[in-house]
C-alpha positions in Angstrom: 2.0 -13.5 -3.3 -1.3 -14.2 -3.5 -4.7 -11.5 -2.9 -7.9 -12.3 -1.7 -10.7 -11.1 -0.9 -14.0 -11.8 1.1 -17.7 -10.8 1.5 -16.7 -8.9 5.2 -15.1 -6.4 2.8 -11.5 -7.4 3.7 -8.3 -8.3 1.7 -5.7 -10.9 2.6 -2.2 -11.5 1.3 -0.7 -14.4 1.2 2.3 -15.5 0.4 4.2 -19.4 -0.1 7.0 -19.9 2.6 7.7 -23.4 3.0 10.3 -22.6 5.7 8.0 -20.7 8.2 6.6 -22.8 10.9 3.0 -21.6 9.8 3.1 -23.3 6.4 3.7 -26.5 8.1 6.5 -27.7 5.6 4.6 -25.5 2.6 1.0 -27.2 2.7 -0.2 -23.9 3.5 -0.3 -20.6 2.3 1.0 -18.1 5.1 -1.2 -14.9 5.8 1.3 -11.7 5.4 -1.3 -9.0 5.6 -4.8 -7.9 6.4 -6.8 -5.0 5.7 -10.8 -3.9 5.7 -11.5 -2.1 2.7 -14.7 -1.2 3.2 -16.5 -1.7 0.4 -17.3 -4.9 -1.5 -14.8 -5.5 -3.9 -15.8 -7.1 -7.5 -12.6 -8.2 -9.7 -9.0 -8.1 -9.2 -6.4 -7.0 -12.0 -2.7 -7.1 -11.7 -0.9 -4.3 -13.7 2.7 -2.6 -13.8 3.7 -0.1 -11.5 4.7 3.3 -13.0 8.2 4.7 -12.3 8.0 8.6 -11.3 10.6 9.5 -13.8 7.9 8.3 -16.6 4.6 9.5 -15.1 6.5 13.1 -14.7 7.6 13.5 -18.3 6.1 15.0 -21.6 7.8 12.3 -23.5 7.9 9.2 -21.3 9.4 7.0 -24.3 12.3 9.0 -24.9 12.6 9.4 -21.2 12.8 5.6 -20.8 15.6 5.4 -23.6 17.5 8.2 -22.2 17.2 6.1 -19.1 18.1 3.2 -20.4 21.1 4.8 -22.2 22.3 6.2 -19.3 22.1 3.0 -16.6 22.1 0.1 -18.6 20.8 -1.5 -15.4 17.4 0.4 -15.5 14.6 -1.6 -15.4 16.0 -4.9 -14.1 15.8 -4.0 -10.5 13.0 -5.1 -8.1 12.1 -1.5 -7.8 11.7 -1.0 -11.5 9.6 -4.4 -12.3 6.7 -4.4 -9.9 3.4 -5.7 -10.3 0.2 -3.8 -8.6 -3.3 -4.9 -8.2 -5.9 -2.9 -9.0 -9.4 -3.6 -8.3 -13.5 -2.1 -9.1 -15.8 -1.8 -6.0 -20.0 -2.4 -6.2 -20.5 1.5 -5.2 -18.6 2.5 -8.2 -14.6 3.0 -7.1 -11.5 2.0 -8.3 -8.3 1.3 -5.7 -4.8 0.0 -6.2 -2.6 -2.2 -3.9 1.2 -1.6 -5.2 4.4 -3.0 -3.3 6.8 -0.5 -1.8 10.5 -1.2 -1.1 11.3 -1.4 2.8 12.7 2.0 3.3 9.3 3.8 1.7 6.9 0.9 3.6 8.4 1.8 7.1 8.7 5.4 6.6 5.0 5.7 5.7 4.1 3.3 8.2 5.4 5.7 10.6 3.9 8.8 8.9 0.6 7.0 8.9 0.8 6.1 12.6 1.5 9.9 13.7 -1.1 11.0 11.4 -3.7 9.0 12.9 -3.1 10.5 16.0 -2.4 14.0 15.3 -5.1 15.0 12.7 -8.6 15.2 13.3 -10.4 12.3 11.5 -14.1 12.6 10.7 -16.8 12.0 12.7 -13.9 11.4 15.6 -13.8 8.0 13.9 -10.7 6.2 14.3 -9.1 5.3 11.1 -7.0 2.4 12.5 -9.4 0.8 13.8 -11.5 1.0 10.2 -8.7 -0.8 8.7 -8.7 -3.6 11.3 -9.5 -7.0 9.5 -13.2 -8.1 10.2 -13.4 -11.2 11.7 -16.4 -13.7 10.8 -19.2 -13.8 13.5 -19.6 -17.2 13.3 -18.9 -19.1 16.3 -15.1 -20.9 15.6 -15.1 -19.4 11.9 -11.8 -18.4 13.6 -9.3 -19.5 15.4 -6.3 -17.3 15.3 -7.0 -13.4 16.8 -3.8 -11.9 15.2 -3.9 -9.6 12.9 -1.5 -8.8 10.5 -1.3 -5.5 9.5 1.2 -4.6 7.2 -0.9 -2.2 4.9 -0.6 1.8 4.2 -3.5 3.4 4.3 -3.1 5.1 1.2 -6.0 7.5 1.8 -4.8 9.0 5.0 -1.1 9.1 3.7 -2.3 11.2 0.5 -3.5 13.7 3.0 0.0 14.5 3.8 0.7 16.9 0.9 -2.4 19.0 1.5 -1.3 20.0 4.9 -0.1 23.2 5.5 3.7 23.2 5.5 4.3 24.0 9.3 2.3 20.7 9.5 4.4 18.9 7.1 7.4 20.1 8.8 6.2 18.7 12.8 4.9 15.1 11.3 8.2 15.0 9.3 10.5 15.4 12.4 7.9 13.6 14.3 9.1 10.7 12.5 12.8 11.9 12.0 12.1 12.4 8.1 12.5 15.1 5.6 9.1 16.6 3.8 11.0 16.3 0.4 11.5 12.5 1.3 8.1 11.9 2.5 6.4 13.6 -0.6 8.9 11.5 -2.9 7.8 8.1 -1.2 3.6 9.5 -1.5 4.3 10.5 -4.9 5.9 7.1 -5.7 2.8 5.2 -4.0 0.4 7.6 -6.2 2.4 6.9 -9.9 2.5 3.1 -9.1 -1.3 2.9 -8.2 -2.0 4.5 -11.8 -3.5 1.9 -14.4 -4.5 4.1 -17.4 
């Protein structure tokens, strides 16, 4: 997959998929997701995503050795070897884009949707419409009007852990999950985005 950014503060995720009809036999990259970042990006760089077991360990090297000794397949699966991308912004911010497992992605997508409707937003602005991909204002600049969402708004989802327990339970039951499972997924998201 490829990540690119533009002058309209957007990020797009492209994939080489020759079997897809939109790829025209592999001659064109297929857009899999897009998002409006809300700030101008300066540079992208990749990093290894860290496991929650290693981040919260007092001795990460011995924890990694113990995990490999107990489970010889640790570090060989797709969830253990993931690349994330971090980038700087012109206003001094540092953000990250990290891959998630399918289960975590769909759970956090449902949570994002419910939180967008249930929680009050700043100045009555819609978080959903803020993250929609911004098209070019030029006439004929874009022929396709379909947006490929596919990106979790980490800023919104991370607010879940700051909510009162009763609200957390209500939101978890609304998506058919448990508070513990959602907090684990948010923790996985936060630990994967660590670059230091």
